[in-house]
C-alpha positions in Angstrom: -18.6 -20.4 2.8 -15.7 -18.9 4.8 -17.9 -18.1 7.9 -14.4 -17.0 10.0 -13.8 -14.5 7.9 -17.6 -12.7 7.6 -17.7 -9.0 6.4 -19.6 -8.5 10.1 -16.7 -9.9 12.1 -14.8 -6.6 13.3 -12.5 -9.4 15.4 -11.4 -10.6 12.2 -9.8 -6.7 11.2 -8.8 -6.7 14.2 -6.2 -9.5 13.9 -5.2 -9.1 10.3 -4.3 -5.5 11.6 -2.5 -6.9 14.6 -0.7 -8.9 12.4 0.2 -6.3 9.6 1.1 -9.2 6.1 -0.8 -8.8 3.1 -0.8 -10.3 0.3 -1.5 -9.2 -3.5 -3.3 -10.7 -6.3 -4.2 -9.0 -9.4 -6.1 -9.8 -13.0 -6.4 -7.4 -15.8 -4.4 -5.0 -17.0 -1.5 -2.5 -16.6 -3.5 0.0 -14.9 -4.3 -2.6 -12.1 -1.3 -3.7 -11.6 0.3 0.1 -11.3 -2.9 0.6 -8.7 -2.4 -2.3 -6.4 2.0 -1.4 -6.9 0.7 2.4 -5.3 -1.5 0.8 -2.3 1.0 -1.7 -1.7 3.6 0.6 -1.0 1.0 3.0 0.9 0.0 -0.1 3.2 4.1 -0.6 3.8 4.2 3.1 4.8 1.2 2.5 7.4 3.5 -0.3 9.0 2.4 -3.4 7.0 4.8 -5.8 5.3 4.0 -8.2 2.5 3.9 -11.9 3.6 6.8 -13.9 1.9 4.1 -16.9 2.7 0.2 -16.3 1.5 -0.3 -18.7 4.1 0.8 -16.4 6.9 -0.9 -13.1 5.5 -3.1 -11.5 7.5 -4.7 -8.9 5.0 -5.4 -10.7 1.0 -6.1 -7.7 -1.6 -7.5 -9.2 -4.7 -7.4 -6.3 -7.6 -10.4 -7.9 -9.9 -11.0 -7.1 -14.1 -14.6 -7.0 -15.5 -13.3 -6.5 -19.1 -14.7 -9.5 -20.4 -17.0 -12.1 -18.9 -13.9 -14.7 -18.4 -12.3 -11.8 -16.6 -14.9 -11.6 -14.2 -15.3 -15.3 -13.9 -11.7 -15.6 -13.4 -12.1 -12.7 -10.3 -14.5 -14.4 -8.8 -12.6 -17.9 -8.8 -9.6 -16.6 -7.3 -11.5 -14.8 -4.5 -12.0 -18.2 -3.5 -8.6 -19.8 -4.5 -7.8 -16.5 -1.9 -9.5 -17.9 0.6 -7.7 -21.6 0.3 -4.2 -20.1 0.1 -4.2 -17.1 3.0 -6.6 -19.4 5.4 -6.4 -16.7 8.2 -6.7 -13.7 5.9 -9.3 -11.2 5.5 -10.3 -11.1 1.8 -10.7 -8.0 0.4 -12.1 -7.6 -2.7 -11.7 -3.6 -5.0 -11.8 -2.9 -8.7 -13.9 -3.2 -12.0 -15.8 -6.3 -11.0 -16.3 -5.4 -7.6 -17.8 -2.3 -9.0 -20.2 -4.0 -11.8 -21.1 -7.7 -9.8 -20.1 -6.6 -6.0 -22.7 -9.1 -4.8 -20.3 -11.8 -6.1 -18.2 -11.0 -3.7 -19.7 -10.7 -0.4 -21.6 -13.9 -1.0 -17.7 -15.1 -0.7 -17.6 -13.5 2.7 -14.9 -11.3 1.0 -15.2 -7.5 2.1 -15.9 -5.4 -1.0 -14.1 -1.7 -1.5 -15.6 0.2 -4.6 -13.2 2.4 -6.8 -14.4 5.8 -5.3 -12.8 4.5 -2.2 -9.8 3.4 -2.9 -6.9 5.2 -2.2 -8.9 4.9 1.4 -7.6 1.0 1.9 -4.2 2.2 3.4 -6.2 4.2 5.9 -8.7 2.0 6.6 -6.2 -1.3 7.4 -4.1 0.8 9.5 -7.4 1.2 11.3 -7.1 5.6 10.6 -10.9 5.3 8.9 -13.9 2.6 9.1 -14.6 0.1 6.6 -16.9 0.6 4.4 -20.7 -1.0 5.2 -21.3 -3.6 3.6 -25.1 -3.8 3.2 -24.7 -0.6 0.9 -23.5 -0.7 -2.9 -20.5 0.9 -4.2 -20.9 4.4 -4.9 -20.6 5.6 -8.5 -16.3 4.5 -9.3 -15.4 8.6 -10.4 -16.8 9.9 -7.2 -13.4 9.8 -4.8 -9.8 10.6 -5.5 -8.0 9.6 -8.4 -6.0 6.9 -7.6 -2.1 7.5 -8.0 -0.7 4.2 -10.1 3.0 3.6 -10.0 5.0 0.0 -10.3 8.3 0.2 -9.6 11.1 -2.2 -11.5 12.7 -4.7 -8.8 11.7 -7.5 -7.7 12.0 -9.5 -11.3 10.2 -6.5 -12.3 12.0 -4.8 -15.4 9.9 -1.5 -16.3 8.0 0.8 -14.5 3.9 1.6 -14.6 3.0 5.4 -14.3 -0.5 5.4 -14.1 -1.7 8.9 -15.9 -5.3 8.8 -16.7 -8.5 6.9 -15.4 -12.3 6.4 -16.8 -13.4 6.3 -20.2 -16.9 7.7 -21.4 -17.0 6.5 -25.2 -19.4 4.2 -24.2 -18.8 1.5 -27.5 -21.4 -0.7 -27.0 -19.5 -4.0 -25.7 -17.6 -2.5 -23.7 -18.8 -2.3 -19.6 -15.3 -0.3 -18.8 -17.3 3.1 -18.8 -19.8 2.0 -16.3 -16.5 0.2 -13.9 -14.2 3.2 -14.5 -16.5 6.3 -14.9 -15.9 9.8 -16.6 -12.2 10.2 -17.5 -9.8 11.5 -15.3 -6.1 13.1 -15.4 -3.1 12.8 -13.1 -2.0 16.4 -13.2 1.0 16.9 -15.2 3.2 18.4 -12.5 2.2 15.4 -10.5 3.3 13.0 -13.1 6.3 14.6 -14.5 7.6 14.0 -10.4 6.6 10.6 -10.5 8.3 10.3 -13.8 11.5 12.1 -12.1 11.9 9.8 -9.1 11.7 6.9 -11.4 14.6 8.3 -13.7 16.5 9.5 -10.8 16.6 5.5 -9.9 17.9 5.3 -13.3 15.1 3.0 -14.1 15.5 1.8 -18.3 11.8 2.3 -18.8 8.5 4.0 -18.5 5.4 2.6 -19.5 2.6 4.7 -19.7 -1.0 3.8 -18.7 -4.7 4.9 -18.8 -7.9 3.5 -19.4 -8.4 6.1 -22.3 -5.1 7.6 -22.4 -6.1 9.8 -25.5 -8.3 11.7 -23.2 -5.4 12.2 -20.6 -5.9 16.5 -19.8 -8.9 16.9 -21.4 -10.6 17.2 -18.2 -7.9 19.4 -16.5 -7.9 22.9 -15.8 -5.9 24.1 -18.0 -6.6 21.4 -20.9 -3.9 19.3 -22.0 -3.0 15.8 -24.1 -1.4 12.9 -24.1 0.8 14.9 -26.4 1.3 17.8 -24.6 2.3 15.5 -21.3 4.9 13.4 -23.6 6.9 16.2 -24.5 6.7 17.2 -20.9 8.6 14.1 -19.9 11.1 13.7 -22.6 11.9 17.4 -21.9 13.5 16.5 -18.7 16.1 15.1 -20.7 16.1 11.6 -19.2 18.3 8.9 -18.7 14.6 6.7 -18.6 13.3 5.8 -21.9 9.2 6.4 -22.3 6.4 4.4 -23.7 3.0 4.7 -24.5 0.3 1.9 -24.0 -3.0 1.2 -25.9 -3.9 4.8 -27.7 -6.9 4.9 -30.1 -6.1 5.6 -33.7 -7.8 9.2 -34.0 -6.5 10.3 -30.9 -3.2 10.0 -32.1 -2.1 13.5 -33.1 0.5 14.1 -36.0 3.1 15.9 -33.0 2.6 12.3 -31.8 3.1 10.7 -34.8 6.5 12.7 -35.2 8.0 12.0 -31.6 7.3 8.1 -32.4 8.9 8.2 -35.2 12.1 10.2 -34.4 12.9 10.8 -30.3 15.3 8.7 -29.3 13.9 8.2 -25.6 10.1 6.9 -27.1 9.4 3.9 -27.9 8.9 2.9 -31.4 6.0 1.4 -30.4 2.4 2.0 -30.4 -0.5 -0.8 -29.9 -4.0 0.5 -31.6 -7.7 -1.3 -31.0 -8.9 -1.8 -34.4 -11.7 -4.0 -33.0 -13.4 -4.9 -36.6 -12.0 -4.1 -40.4 -15.8 -3.5 -41.5 -17.0 -0.3 -41.1 -20.4 -1.5 -40.7 -19.7 -3.1 -37.5 -17.6 -0.1 -35.9 -20.7 1.5 -36.7 -23.2 -0.8 -34.9 -20.4 -0.7 -32.0 -20.2 3.3 -31.6 -16.8 3.4 -32.6 -15.3 6.7 -33.4 -13.4 5.5 -36.8 -13.4 3.9 -40.4 -11.0 1.7 -40.9 -9.9 3.8 -43.6 -8.0 6.5 -41.0 -6.3 3.4 -39.2 -5.3 2.1 -42.4 -3.7 5.6 -43.0 -2.1 6.0 -39.7 -0.4 2.7 -40.0 1.1 3.1 -43.0 2.1 6.8 -41.9 3.8 5.3 -39.1 5.5 2.5 -41.2 6.9 5.0 -43.4 8.3 7.1 -41.1 9.5 4.6 -39.2 10.0 1.0 -41.1 11.1 -0.4 -37.8 8.1 0.7 -35.9 6.2 -2.0 -34.0 2.6 -1.8 -34.7 -0.5 -4.1 -32.4 -3.5 -4.0 -33.0 -6.5 -5.6 -30.6 -8.9 -7.2 -32.4 -12.6 -8.1 -31.1 -14.0 -12.0 -33.7 -17.8 -12.4 -33.1 -18.8 -9.3 -32.4 -22.7 -8.6 -32.8 -23.3 -8.0 -36.6 -20.2 -9.4 -38.0 -21.2 -12.1 -40.8 -18.5 -13.9 -43.0 -17.9 -11.1 -45.3 -16.8 -8.4 -42.6 -14.8 -11.1 -41.1 -13.2 -11.9 -44.3 -12.8 -7.7 -44.6 -11.0 -7.9 -40.9 -8.9 -10.5 -41.8 -7.7 -8.7 -45.3 -7.0 -5.6 -43.8 -5.1 -7.2 -41.3 -2.9 -9.2 -43.6 -2.3 -5.9 -45.8 -1.2 -3.6 -43.4 2.4 -3.4 -42.0 1.4 -4.3 -38.7 4.0 -6.2 -36.4 1.2 -8.5 -34.0 -2.1 -8.5 -32.9 -4.1 -9.8 -29.5 -7.2 -11.4 -30.5 -9.9 -12.2 -28.2 -13.7 -14.0 -29.0 -16.5 -11.2 -27.8 -18.5 -12.2 -25.1 -21.6 -10.0 -24.3 -21.3 -7.8 -20.8 -24.8 -7.7 -19.3 -25.9 -3.6 -19.0 -24.0 -3.0 -22.4 -26.0 -2.4 -25.4 -24.6 -4.9 -27.7 -25.5 -7.5 -25.3 -29.5 -7.1 -26.2 -28.3 -7.3 -30.0 -29.2 -10.0 -32.3 -26.9 -11.1 -35.6 -24.4 -13.1 -33.3 -21.8 -15.5 -34.3 -22.3 -19.2 -33.2 -19.6 -20.3 -30.4 -17.4 -22.9 -33.1 -17.5 -20.2 -35.9 -16.0 -17.4 -33.0 -13.2 -20.0 -32.1 -12.2 -20.9 -35.6 -12.3 -17.3 -36.5 -10.0 -16.4 -34.0 -7.5 -19.4 -34.3 -7.3 -17.8 -37.9 -6.4 -14.4 -37.1 -3.8 -15.9 -34.1 -2.2 -17.5 -36.7 -1.7 -14.6 -38.9 -0.8 -12.4 -36.1 2.2 -15.0 -35.3 3.0 -14.5 -38.7 3.0 -11.2 -38.5 5.5 -11.3 -35.5 8.1 -13.5 -36.8 8.3 -11.7 -40.2 8.6 -8.6 -37.9 11.2 -9.8 -36.3 13.3 -11.2 -39.6 13.5 -8.2 -40.4 15.4 -6.9 -37.0 17.9 -9.5 -37.8 21.6 -8.5 -37.5 20.7 -4.9 -35.8 22.1 -3.1 -32.6 19.6 -2.0 -29.7 19.9 -1.2 -26.2 17.3 -3.2 -24.6 15.7 -3.9 -20.9 16.2 -7.0 -19.5 13.2 -8.9 -18.9 13.2 -12.5 -16.8 14.1 -16.0 -17.9 17.3 -14.0 -19.7 15.0 -12.3 -22.2 15.5 -8.4 -23.0 12.9 -6.2 -24.5 14.5 -3.4 -27.6 12.3 -0.4 -27.9 10.5 -2.0 -31.0 9.1 -4.4 -28.8 11.5 -7.1 -30.5 12.1 -10.1 -27.7 15.7 -11.3 -27.5 17.4 -14.4 -26.4 20.3 -13.2 -24.8 23.7 -15.2 -25.2 24.6 -14.6 -21.4 23.1 -14.0 -17.8 21.6 -10.4 -16.6 19.8 -8.5 -13.9 15.8 -7.9 -14.8 15.7 -4.1 -15.3 19.2 -3.6 -16.4 19.4 -1.9 -19.7 21.4 -3.5 -22.4 23.0 -3.0 -25.3 23.2 -5.7 -27.7 23.7 -7.5 -31.6 20.5 -8.9 -32.6 21.1 -12.7 -34.3 18.5 -15.0 -35.8 14.8 -15.8 -35.3 14.4 -18.3 -32.7 11.7 -20.3 -31.8 10.4 -21.5 -28.2 7.4 -23.5 -27.4 5.8 -22.0 -30.1 7.0 -18.6 -29.4 8.9 -16.5 -32.0 12.1 -14.0 -30.6 15.3 -13.2 -31.8 18.8 -14.6 -30.3 21.3 -11.9 -28.6 24.8 -11.1 -28.3 25.0 -8.6 -25.2 28.1 -5.9 -26.3 27.6 -4.1 -23.0 26.1 -3.4 -19.1 24.4 -0.9 -17.5 22.5 -1.5 -13.9 19.3 -0.9 -13.2 19.8 1.3 -9.3 16.8 0.0 -7.1 14.5 2.8 -5.3 
């Protein structure tokens, strides 16, 4: 416990405000990263500055994650680590796990801030609004204003993140997100275009569109819109910047979006499509709104229209009702489709979800074994995909460690130094393996610099 930073000690707030140095920590998804970057920008407008040394920070802000039991546990551990790393700072915890379990953070003497008041954080830090009453649980996460999210490139970051959607009302049986994020909400089209134009004017090489349930974009707006309309509007800017779409449900991929993804020069040939299970019975029990035939049909259509497209998937192993036969169906479906990679997660029950009360759960060792099988399959899938991309010319965005990422998600080790965020024209070479990770070698043919905002 760190009583010197008790949430009831207003003096510590005054001291933090006097010093005005902040430190940031984040767990979880790209949406969390984009939101935290936006808040940092707003804090700087209020006269705050990032602490070069965390030990000198007056305010430490933690963006928590609650998507799995492991993520929630790591978020709570991070609260304690921040207290040690930032000994004179007021610790402020916000994000999804604070929404789900606020008392886990007040027990650590952290200030908690619910999602409904996230956009007010810079005003609170500037003393223009009071800190929330710590004796009260946070309001519903969708009661406040839409929190923007823009993470600009720079400081070692290679691509921009633009949050255009928040919230989810799918209520899949295993998922806590609708409870921690609230109903779907969208950034109005004109605001999304304005944010994109600013990034494009800075010659940002790539912008990743992010959202909690991205396929629901625009359905809450008046008049209604859609993700496809948003993408067409962004592509219609004739921009320098290329566009990448983050995770998208298969039943929300329109025919027009398929055409754009497989043909437009400024839209990355890459989609990440959650599957979760290759068994229709398990999908039905989990409340997933599609069948495996629809998933397979969409993947095959995308691959047929663009053989070089990179297609990824999420898979949950050990869901309730997943027996040996349903796992085999998942394995065989993944093996038989032209998927390039997949992310495999062992299922962990989240209190308050329907699945947490379900029986017919797989034992831990079995789940671990199944996850290992699918991860090995995914590794081989990515290796095979990269081999089809040898000896090709691409434009790629430079990442850290002198690597670059092509529009179709190939990771390329460059033959000479380049600055993260720059756009390079490369010719890929042969497959490499480094510390268990596959990538391609690549020769730089030409280079265009990124201009920082």
